[in-house]
Phi, psi and omega in degrees: 000153183292328178281077183270183181297326179292317178295322178296330175296321176294321176297317179302318179297329178281335179277336183303320178297347180278354180301136185098348178287146180262142177289122182257313180217152174227129179231155174232087185295332177215178188299329185238023182230140180228139174238123179248116179269127181247148174254110186240176177295333180275000183110191180286133178227149179237130175259124179258128180233127178234134175250018178291136186302324184269348183214039180294134181189167172215132182186169173283137182234149174251353183283146174260130182242150178282140181246147178293152181296323179252117182292139177297167184297319182295324177295318178297322179293319177298317179298323180295316186271330185254354184307124181062016177289161182247129177288118185248345179196151173232117187238155174217132180276100183063233175243031174291154182275051179224127172249133177254121177255112181264128180241135174269118188229169175248125182275186184296334181272358181089007179275147176276123182229164176253124176246130184246137171257118177265108181265101183265111183256085187222055176060229182291345177265010181298149182200161172234115188241131177262126186243146175278174180294340177274000179083018178261151183283121173281312173186173180218158180289336174226114178278140181238112181262187185294328180292330182275324179202123177274337183285320185212103178268146178235097182221150179304137178092344181279156175287132181284131176234147178289150176299151178299143182221152178274160176280100180228163184278146172261111188291349176280343185240332187285162179262159179303326180296323179295320180294313182299319180294316182293322179292325179293336181270351183287147176288164180299118180199166175300139188302319182298322178290324177295324179294322179297322178285338183274319186250145172270150173076019176242141181269164177304324182292324177289319178297320179292325179293318176299316180296319179300317180291318183295319184261008183052038179092353181275154178287136182229132170268143185298328181269002180241013183291135180274169180295321178297317179295322178296319179297319179293323178296313180297324180295315183289328176295317178297319180295319177298319178300315181294320178299318183290315183287329182268000180067035182246031184292154175248099186279112189241140174240133178249142178222155179279182184290345176276353181091003180283126180290133185247314187197173179207165179198171178262008175238160177291130186262125180242349189294337185271346181060230180266005181285336182232156172263142181243135175236134181253138179239167191276340183209164179295319181294318178297320179298311182295320177302312183292311187298309186282327176295317179294317180295318179294322179296315179296319180296316179295319180298318180294322178295316181290334181264004186300319180294326178291320177301313180298317180299313183294321177297315180296317179295320179295315180296318181295317180295320179296318178296320180295318179296320178298315179296320179293325177293324176296318178295320181296322179295330178289340180283358181294342181274009186298319181293329178294322178296319179296320178300315180299320180296317180295316182295320179293318180298323182283340184238033185295330180291342182266356185243140178242155176296133183106346176291138180268335178217162176222129180258104188235154180275134178276095184285354174284343180258136183301325181277355179049057178291153179277139181238131177266124184242130177283140180236155175269118185296340182274354184249156175282165176305319180295321179292324177294319178297317180296326179299314181291326176295319179296320178296323178296314180298320178299317181295320179296314179297315181299320180297318179295312181295316182295322178298317178295316181294320179294319179297317177294321179297319178294322176295319178296319179297318178296320178295315179298322177295324179292321177293318179298318179297317178297325179292322178293337180260003180294131183245346180230163178295328178298320178301317181293319179298318180295322177293323178296317178296322178298316179293328176293316179297328180274359175085012180274338179234139178294132181286126179248124180280123179240155178291143178083169180275148175294153181299145180291137182295143177290153178292164178301155174296139183239135176233160177233120181290163179295341177269002175093007179276139177280132181239122182250143182230128178290142181274335181206180185295320180297316179291328175302314179298315181296320182294316187277329189250338183245314183282323187294138171273158184301328184272356178289156180262128182251139182225149175200144178296139185280117177068015181229134179295142181178182182280153171281138182237138184228127173264116179280111189261341185054037177086351180274165177266117182291138178292163181302325181297319179294319178297319179297316179295320178294324178295320177297318178297319178297319179294320180294324180266045179215177178291341182268018185295340178262005180278163179279326182216130184233128175280133181234121177275144176216146180201173175290146184299336181291344179267005180262125182232160178252119177296146180297128177077006181287154179288163180305138178089348182271120178223166172236152183211161182218178179053046185250161172239168183232132175246141177253119185228161176259121180300134180222094184297322181294317179294317180299320180295328179293336179268354184292136175272115185286000000 
């Protein structure tokens, strides 16, 4: 995991200034999370501790979390033992993923005692354990009995023992000779994996970063490392040590081109090159606050939107199948002219045909060479009835072609609309965005309308960006807002943009009657590409024109417009650049 022992050391350095702070409040917002509010010389500070398997961490937090009306039992126990206690030390055993928070407290008898919180940040084995001054377990946020683990039980009254650990080097204390010797003893393996087995408290991303620097991006086997590569490895390890000890870390978060957060570290990350975007934050606590809050927000949004994703996928598949079937029917209508020909030939040669004939061999007088055509007949019908049958088939085909063409066109428009909603859903960042998309689908009849008490939440305003030239750029969050932005809010002289042939948001440059420079149009085009289905493409065409040339077709679905007098710009989507222009 990225929150390794080395990163935890950076967190410890940020917690040390809180020593002397008094416990003011303790909350337990969820089953495996604790928030301890301290009153310090620097003002109020909150320590957030999580023992959740997927997001275990400890750090200073600025976020406000909702608390249950009735505090859980473990929260009540913490309040009993730590109430008004003073934080006197923050400890870490080497680079193990455990932080010990020592509090000086007063017990029921009025004696001053030390109560320790052991914050174990170890994936699915993460835990928060409260210890007495004798080192015995008072209780833990997750109890571990014999059925769960025979090696290390965590139960009230038991003596606290550290988790089992391997004999590995601490890169903050070891010498270069120790590193060189340990690597020489390692079996043949990729260098980054050998480093993880050699050092305690380093994550795979840090090991890969060291390897990337040592090999200048080349793949290295531990038993094939050259002296030059070894020297570079020792240099980068020493530099990492100095950054950590001197408090000069570069706290970096990497995300993919879709904006999904992937990993983080306390050093500047170069291993991903241009495949990932990097964002730097000022502290370890700020990074953890941002990374997990953003990840949890996206996760919650996806869970709440899961039913909409399934609905849109099913509707898209059903519409695609219907269009395919209609196209097959339309191709069968290609024989309509042949039916008309058969009707004409039978009508012109009725004297040569008798009732009961199964076929008729007649000359095609529409062709100059007059080739003979064999026509199948129904033996139960008269020649006139056979001619009428082919005329009826011709009329059916003509009608079917007209109806099918209209239905296919409507189906394609519906498919395009569903894709636009799906695209907007993938870019939804708040619960309000999801609610507005749900309401839009209800208005269009795709979801049954459910009457709820109270008014629905008010829609958020369009996304706002500011160009480097100072022009305001607005982006619609969904199809309904796209229509309002382009057709009601926009002035005639404003510049309107949309990706060419790709579903996405409507973008508007508010010009106030001025002519926007090419640079602003290019930046707005990049924003339009980022807020579209083509955001992961290398090059995206974006059409732009004055807003007065944008019209709404009669009866068109939300977000559907037509426009003229436009030009096209080809831009490369850049989510990081677009975010830098975003008005928070």
